[in-house]
N, C-alpha and C positions, 0 to 999 in steps of 0.2 A: 404342522409342527415339524415334521421331518424336513420339509423344504427350508424353513427358517433356520433350523439347526445346521443344515448343509451350507446354507448361505453364510451363516456366522462363522463356520469352520473355514470356508473359502476365504473370507475376509481376513481372518486371523492368520492364515497361512500366507496370504499375499501381502500382508502388512509390511513385514521386513523387506520384501523385494521392492515394494513401492517406495519405501522410505530410503532405499539405497540406490535409487535410479541415478544414473550419471547426470551431472549438471552440464549445461551448455558450456562450450569452450570459451564463450564470451563473458562468463560470469565475473572474472577479475575486472575486465574493462567496465562491465555494466555496474558493478558495485562502486568502482572508482567514480564513474560518471554520476552515479546516484548521489554520492557524497558531494561532488562539485555542484550538482543541481540543487542540493539542499542549501548550500551556502548562497547560491544565486537567489533562490526563493526567499530566504530570510532577508536578503538585501532588498529585493523587490517589495516585500511586504512592509518593511520598515520605511521605504521610500514613499509609500502611499498612505501612511498612517494619518497624515493631515490633508490628504487630497480630497477632492469632491467625491460624493457617493458613487457616481458612475465609474470613476477610475478605480475606486476601492473594490467595487463589485466585480469589475473585470479582472483585477488582480486575484481576488478570492476564487473566481471560477478557474483561472489559470492554475492556481495553487491546487485546486481539487484534481485537475488533470495530472499535475505533477505527482500528487500523493497516490493516485491510482497506479501510475507507472512505477513509482517507487515501491509500492506494495507488491506489485508483480515481480519486480527484481528480487526483493527479499524472499518472497515465496518460492521463487525458482532457484535462487543461487545460495541460499543459506539453509542450514539444517539445525535441528535440535532446539535448545532453549533460545539461542540467538535469533533464529528464524521466528519462533513463536513470539518473542518479545517485540521484534521489529514489525511483524505483521500486525500484532495487536495495537501497537502504537500508531501505525498508519490507519488502521480501522477506526481508532478513536479520533484521530485528527480529521478523518473524512466525515465522521458524524458531526464533529464540532464545526467544521467549515460549511457543511451543507446546512446546518441549523443557522449559522451566521448569515449565509446567503438568503435563506428563507425569511429570516427576520429583518435584515437590512436591505435586501435587494428585491424584495417582493417575489422571491422564489425563482427569479429569472436567471 
């Protein structure tokens, strides 16, 4: 009991310090590139909408890679409600695209 109480106290005291960690100097650039990448991904996905299944599946897998990188940028470079909102959106999209790949691409 004493150990768990000490651990909980340590986490509470470290919380503000962890939340205020400095962001990498590249965050402005990374967020800008993230936005540009989003537009590129939307264009790529629209372009394969009527393509053959193999082409669509390749685009879906590439989109999952983009979403993972995008999520990491949001998690690293944003804070507060904006971070939570964007990370949650990326997580949701990852779930959706992984399900799409599993259903349409045989999980490959």
